[in-house]
C-alpha positions as CSV (number, residue, x, y, z in Angstrom):
1,M,28.2,163.2,-26.6
2,E,29.3,164.6,-23.2
3,D,30.6,167.8,-24.9
4,E,27.3,168.3,-26.7
5,L,25.3,167.8,-23.5
6,G,27.6,170.1,-21.6
7,S,26.8,172.9,-24.0
8,N,23.0,172.7,-23.2
9,Q,22.3,172.6,-26.9
10,Y,20.4,169.6,-28.1
11,H,19.8,168.4,-31.6
12,L,16.7,166.4,-32.5
13,A,15.8,164.4,-35.6
14,C,12.1,163.9,-36.3
15,V,10.9,160.8,-38.0
16,G,7.9,160.9,-40.3
17,D,6.5,162.4,-43.5
18,E,3.4,164.4,-44.0
19,S,1.2,161.4,-43.4
20,S,2.6,161.1,-39.9
21,P,1.3,163.2,-37.0
22,T,4.8,163.3,-35.4
23,P,6.3,166.3,-37.2
24,Q,3.2,168.4,-36.3
25,N,3.3,167.2,-32.7
26,V,7.0,168.0,-32.4
27,A,6.6,171.4,-34.0
28,R,3.8,172.4,-31.7
29,W,5.7,171.1,-28.7
30,L,8.8,173.1,-29.6
31,E,6.7,176.2,-29.9
32,S,4.8,175.8,-26.7
33,Q,7.3,174.1,-24.3
34,P,9.1,176.5,-22.1
35,L,12.7,175.2,-22.1
36,Q,14.9,176.5,-19.2
37,D,18.7,176.6,-19.3
38,F,18.9,174.6,-22.7
39,S,17.6,174.7,-26.2
40,I,16.6,172.2,-28.8
41,T,16.9,172.4,-32.6
42,A,15.1,169.9,-34.9
43,D,15.5,168.4,-38.3
44,F,12.4,167.0,-40.0
45,G,11.5,164.6,-42.7
46,L,13.7,161.6,-41.8
47,G,13.0,157.9,-42.1
48,I,13.5,155.7,-39.0
49,D,16.7,154.0,-40.3
50,A,18.3,157.3,-41.2
51,A,17.4,158.9,-37.8
52,L,18.7,155.9,-35.8
53,G,21.9,156.0,-37.8
54,R,22.4,159.7,-37.0
55,L,21.6,159.0,-33.3
56,E,24.1,156.2,-33.2
57,D,26.8,158.3,-34.8
58,G,26.3,161.1,-32.4
59,D,25.1,163.6,-35.0
60,V,21.8,164.1,-33.0
61,D,21.0,163.7,-29.3
62,L,17.4,162.7,-29.6
63,I,15.0,161.4,-32.2
64,A,11.3,161.9,-32.1
65,V,9.2,159.0,-33.4
66,S,5.6,157.8,-33.1
67,A,5.1,155.1,-30.5
68,S,3.5,152.8,-33.1
69,T,6.6,153.1,-35.4
70,W,9.0,152.6,-32.5
71,S,7.1,149.5,-31.3
72,Q,7.9,147.9,-34.7
73,V,11.7,148.5,-34.6
74,K,13.3,145.2,-33.8
75,D,16.8,146.0,-32.4
76,V,16.4,148.7,-29.8
77,S,18.9,147.5,-27.3
78,R,21.4,150.3,-28.2
79,F,18.8,153.0,-27.5
80,T,16.4,154.0,-24.7
81,V,13.1,155.8,-24.5
82,A,14.2,159.0,-22.7
83,A,10.8,160.7,-22.6
84,A,7.3,161.0,-24.2
85,L,5.7,164.2,-25.4
86,P,2.2,165.1,-24.4
87,R,-0.4,162.9,-26.1
88,R,-2.3,164.6,-28.9
89,E,-5.2,163.7,-31.0
90,E,-5.5,160.0,-30.1
91,N,-9.1,160.0,-31.4
92,H,-10.0,159.8,-35.1
93,I,-12.5,162.1,-36.6
94,L,-15.6,161.6,-38.8
95,V,-15.9,164.0,-41.7
96,A,-19.6,164.4,-42.5
97,N,-22.3,167.1,-42.7
98,D,-23.8,166.3,-39.3
99,R,-23.1,164.5,-36.1
100,I,-22.9,160.7,-36.2
101,H,-26.2,160.1,-34.4
102,K,-28.0,162.6,-36.7
103,L,-26.9,161.1,-40.0
104,E,-29.5,159.6,-42.3
105,H,-30.5,156.0,-42.2
106,K,-28.1,153.6,-44.1
107,S,-25.5,156.3,-44.5
108,V,-22.3,155.1,-46.3
109,I,-19.2,155.7,-44.2
110,L,-15.7,154.8,-45.4
111,C,-13.1,153.8,-42.8
112,Q,-9.6,152.4,-43.3
113,N,-9.1,151.1,-39.7
114,K,-10.8,147.8,-38.7
115,L,-11.3,148.9,-35.1
116,Q,-13.2,152.1,-36.0
117,R,-15.3,150.2,-38.6
118,R,-16.5,147.8,-35.9
119,Q,-17.1,150.7,-33.4
120,L,-19.2,152.5,-36.0
121,R,-21.3,149.4,-36.7
122,R,-21.8,149.1,-32.9
123,Y,-23.0,152.7,-32.7
124,R,-25.2,152.7,-35.8
125,P,-26.0,149.1,-37.0
126,D,-28.0,150.7,-39.9
127,F,-24.8,152.3,-41.4
128,R,-22.9,150.8,-44.3
129,I,-19.4,150.9,-43.0
130,L,-16.8,149.9,-45.7
131,K,-13.1,149.9,-46.2
132,P,-12.2,152.4,-49.0
133,S,-10.7,149.7,-51.2
134,A,-13.9,147.6,-50.9
135,F,-16.1,150.5,-51.8
136,A,-13.8,151.3,-54.8
137,D,-14.4,147.8,-56.1
138,L,-18.2,148.3,-55.7
139,I,-18.3,151.5,-57.8
140,S,-15.5,150.3,-60.2
141,R,-13.0,153.0,-59.3
142,N,-9.4,152.9,-58.3
143,A,-8.6,154.0,-54.8
144,P,-5.1,155.0,-53.5
145,E,-3.5,152.0,-51.8
146,N,-1.7,153.7,-48.9
147,W,-3.2,155.6,-46.0
148,G,-2.5,159.3,-46.2
149,L,-3.4,162.6,-47.9
150,E,-4.0,161.0,-51.3
151,L,-6.6,158.5,-49.9
152,Q,-8.2,161.3,-47.8
153,E,-8.5,163.5,-50.9
154,W,-10.1,160.5,-52.8
155,M,-12.7,160.0,-50.0
156,E,-13.4,163.8,-49.7
157,D,-14.2,163.9,-53.4
158,L,-16.7,161.1,-52.9
159,R,-18.2,162.9,-49.9
160,S,-18.4,166.3,-51.6
161,T,-20.2,164.8,-54.6
162,K,-22.6,162.9,-52.2
163,I,-21.6,159.5,-53.4
164,I,-20.8,158.7,-49.7
165,T,-22.1,160.3,-46.5
166,G,-18.7,160.6,-44.8
167,Y,-15.4,159.1,-43.9
168,V,-13.1,158.6,-40.9
169,T,-9.6,160.2,-40.9
170,E,-7.1,161.7,-38.5
171,R,-7.0,165.3,-37.4
172,H,-3.5,166.1,-38.7
173,L,-4.5,164.9,-42.2
174,F,-7.7,166.8,-42.1
175,T,-5.7,170.0,-41.2
176,L,-3.1,169.3,-43.9
177,G,-5.7,168.7,-46.5
178,N,-7.3,172.1,-45.8
179,I,-10.8,170.6,-46.1
180,D,-13.8,172.8,-45.9
181,A,-16.2,170.4,-44.2
182,R,-17.5,169.6,-40.7
183,R,-15.5,167.2,-38.5
184,H,-16.7,165.3,-35.5
185,T,-14.4,163.6,-33.0
186,L,-15.0,160.0,-32.2
187,M,-14.7,160.5,-28.5
188,T,-13.6,158.1,-25.8
189,D,-15.9,159.8,-23.4
190,S,-18.9,161.3,-25.2
191,K,-21.0,164.0,-23.5
192,E,-24.1,162.4,-25.0
193,G,-23.4,159.1,-23.1
194,S,-23.0,157.1,-26.3
195,S,-20.7,154.3,-27.1
196,R,-17.0,154.8,-26.5
197,F,-14.5,155.0,-29.3
198,I,-11.4,153.7,-27.6
199,P,-8.4,154.3,-29.9
200,S,-5.8,151.9,-31.2
201,P,-2.7,151.2,-29.0
202,F,-0.2,154.1,-29.0
203,Q,-2.4,156.4,-31.0
204,G,-1.3,160.0,-30.5
205,L,1.9,159.1,-28.6
206,T,5.3,160.6,-29.6
207,L,8.5,159.2,-28.0
208,L,11.9,160.8,-27.6
209,I,14.7,158.2,-28.2
210,S,18.2,158.7,-27.0
211,R,21.5,156.8,-26.5
212,P,22.1,155.5,-23.0
213,G,23.3,158.1,-20.6
214,F,21.0,161.0,-21.6
215,P,20.6,163.2,-18.5
216,P,17.5,162.1,-16.6
217,S,17.1,165.7,-15.3
218,I,16.7,167.0,-18.9
219,A,14.4,164.1,-19.8
220,T,12.1,164.9,-16.8
221,Q,11.9,168.6,-17.9
222,I,11.0,167.9,-21.5
223,G,8.9,164.8,-21.0
224,D,5.3,164.2,-20.0
225,E,4.7,161.8,-17.1
226,E,1.2,160.7,-18.2
227,S,2.3,159.9,-21.8
228,M,5.3,158.0,-20.5
229,T,3.1,155.9,-18.3
230,A,0.7,155.3,-21.2
231,W,3.6,154.2,-23.4
232,V,5.0,151.8,-20.9
233,C,1.7,150.3,-20.0
234,E,0.2,150.1,-23.5
235,D,3.5,148.4,-24.7
236,I,3.1,145.8,-22.0
237,I,-0.5,145.2,-22.9
238,K,0.0,145.0,-26.6
239,K,2.9,142.6,-26.3
240,G,0.8,140.4,-24.1
241,L,-2.1,140.2,-26.6
242,D,-2.4,137.7,-29.4
243,C,-0.9,139.2,-32.6
244,D,-4.2,138.4,-34.4
245,L,-5.9,141.1,-32.3
246,H,-3.5,143.9,-32.9
247,D,-5.4,145.4,-35.9
248,R,-8.8,145.5,-34.1
249,V,-8.2,146.0,-30.4
250,G,-8.7,149.3,-28.6
251,V,-6.3,150.1,-25.8
252,L,-6.0,153.3,-23.8
253,V,-4.0,154.1,-20.7
254,R,-4.5,157.6,-19.1
255,Y,-4.7,159.5,-15.9
256,R,-8.1,160.2,-14.3
257,Q,-9.0,162.7,-11.6
258,I,-11.1,161.3,-8.8
259,P,-14.0,163.8,-9.3
260,S,-14.2,162.8,-13.0
261,L,-14.3,159.1,-12.1
262,L,-17.1,159.8,-9.5
263,N,-19.1,161.8,-12.0
264,Q,-18.8,158.9,-14.5
265,A,-19.8,156.3,-11.9
266,D,-22.8,158.4,-11.0
267,A,-23.9,158.8,-14.7
268,E,-23.4,155.1,-15.3
269,K,-24.9,154.1,-11.9
270,D,-21.8,152.2,-11.1
271,L,-22.1,151.7,-7.3
272,L,-19.0,149.5,-7.2
273,R,-16.7,152.2,-8.6
274,S,-18.3,154.9,-6.4
275,T,-17.8,152.9,-3.2
276,S,-14.2,152.0,-4.1
277,L,-13.2,155.7,-4.3
278,L,-15.0,156.8,-1.1
279,D,-14.5,155.9,2.6
280,T,-17.3,154.9,5.0
281,E,-18.0,158.6,5.6
282,G,-18.5,159.3,1.9
283,E,-15.2,161.2,1.6
284,I,-12.7,160.8,-1.2
285,I,-10.1,158.3,-0.1
286,S,-7.2,160.0,-2.0
287,E,-6.9,163.2,-4.0
288,K,-4.2,161.7,-6.2
289,S,-4.9,160.9,-9.9
290,M,-5.3,157.3,-10.8
291,V,-4.3,155.4,-13.9
292,E,-7.2,154.0,-16.0
293,M,-6.6,151.1,-18.4
294,L,-9.1,150.2,-21.1
295,I,-9.0,147.2,-23.5
296,E,-11.8,146.3,-25.9
297,V,-12.6,144.2,-28.9
298,I,-15.8,144.2,-30.9
299,D,-17.2,141.4,-33.1
300,R,-17.3,141.9,-36.9
301,K,-21.0,143.0,-36.9
302,G,-20.6,145.3,-34.0
303,G,-23.2,143.5,-31.9
304,R,-21.0,142.2,-29.1
305,T,-18.2,143.9,-27.1
306,L,-15.6,142.6,-24.7
307,L,-14.4,145.4,-22.5
308,L,-12.1,145.3,-19.5
309,E,-11.4,148.4,-17.3
310,R,-8.9,148.7,-14.5
311,L,-8.0,151.5,-12.1
312,S,-4.5,151.6,-10.6
313,K,-2.4,153.8,-8.4
314,K,0.4,155.4,-10.4
315,E,3.1,153.6,-8.6
316,D,1.5,150.2,-9.4
317,A,0.7,150.9,-13.0
318,T,3.2,148.6,-14.7
319,I,2.3,145.7,-12.3
320,N,-1.4,146.2,-13.0
321,A,-0.8,146.4,-16.7
322,R,0.6,142.9,-16.6
323,I,-2.3,141.7,-14.4
324,I,-5.0,143.2,-16.7
325,V,-3.5,141.6,-19.8
326,S,-3.5,138.3,-18.0
327,D,-7.1,138.7,-17.0
328,W,-8.0,139.8,-20.5
329,N,-6.5,136.8,-22.2
330,E,-8.4,134.5,-19.8
331,M,-11.6,136.3,-20.5
332,Y,-11.1,136.4,-24.3
333,Q,-10.3,132.6,-24.3
334,T,-13.5,131.9,-22.4
335,V,-15.8,133.9,-24.7
336,T,-14.3,132.6,-27.9
337,D,-14.3,128.9,-26.9
338,E,-17.1,126.7,-28.1
339,N,-19.5,125.5,-25.5
340,E,-19.3,121.7,-25.5
341,D,-22.1,119.4,-24.8
342,D,-22.7,119.1,-21.1
343,P,-25.4,117.0,-19.2
344,R,-26.1,119.9,-16.9
345,L,-25.5,123.0,-19.1
346,G,-27.1,121.6,-22.3
347,P,-26.1,120.8,-25.8
348,A,-23.0,122.2,-27.6
349,R,-23.3,125.8,-28.7
350,P,-21.2,128.2,-30.7
351,P,-18.9,130.6,-28.8
352,F,-20.4,133.9,-27.4
353,F,-17.9,136.0,-29.3
354,V,-17.1,135.2,-32.9
355,E,-14.4,137.2,-34.7
């Protein structure tokens, strides 16, 4: 490995097929990233086991893999996360003829992901939000089982023939499918002030995995600090949550500029956030970016949301990630517990938040 590193030539293996955004992210990164004093070549189309085998044997110096895939690999002690690429396309998109708030009453929207289904029900309670397989049963058709281009093509056929109003997919699949239709991003921060669509943990994150000893100076040059912070903190948060929540929890860690935070606080009339960022003279306390952490779950009908937000200094991000997950678990336990009969508070009542 030392001889390879000394030559300033690095070989990368990219994990993922066409249904994965990782190959597209890596290709775009290699095209746009100015690499000084070294070069990187890449092989595409590998599975995770094959890529790890090549890395362990020294055939490649790095492997690129989605953070969600890496989080499921069990034995990672022989490897290290050297860097993270800039986050891309963490938000899903809605394919429909118009924006979500302008779609007709009782529109039928298909969505594979449980989190987005609940977020859409929260935004438009009148919509009929269904899993593709459930809708296939209703209309007596067979739907592709696995998420990917084939299922997207099946849903697009239903949309183009006006059997459904629209469907939710990912941008890289939409691009690969070469679909001639309008797309609308389900934004975390909507300009129209509507409900947030916080993505699933790790969405849009691509990691670079190496053997121990990979030069930190090279990792710093090729990596993105914000994405690395997001990976570390979201990994801490997800591991601290109950496994039953993993398929329906929204988690996002990102950098926020102080002026952006103040504008949001002003729009939301959040006096507490405004005063926390300003001194007694009304001046900004610090010009440095802060780390924002968001966690949310929504009940099945979309009527109730549990959301926790936290701002942190960059240097305290990992500590605050552990604190926020502890606070979250306590809050979640409180709202999902049944209210027992109490002489002062009244008779027994169902929990506030029902999954």
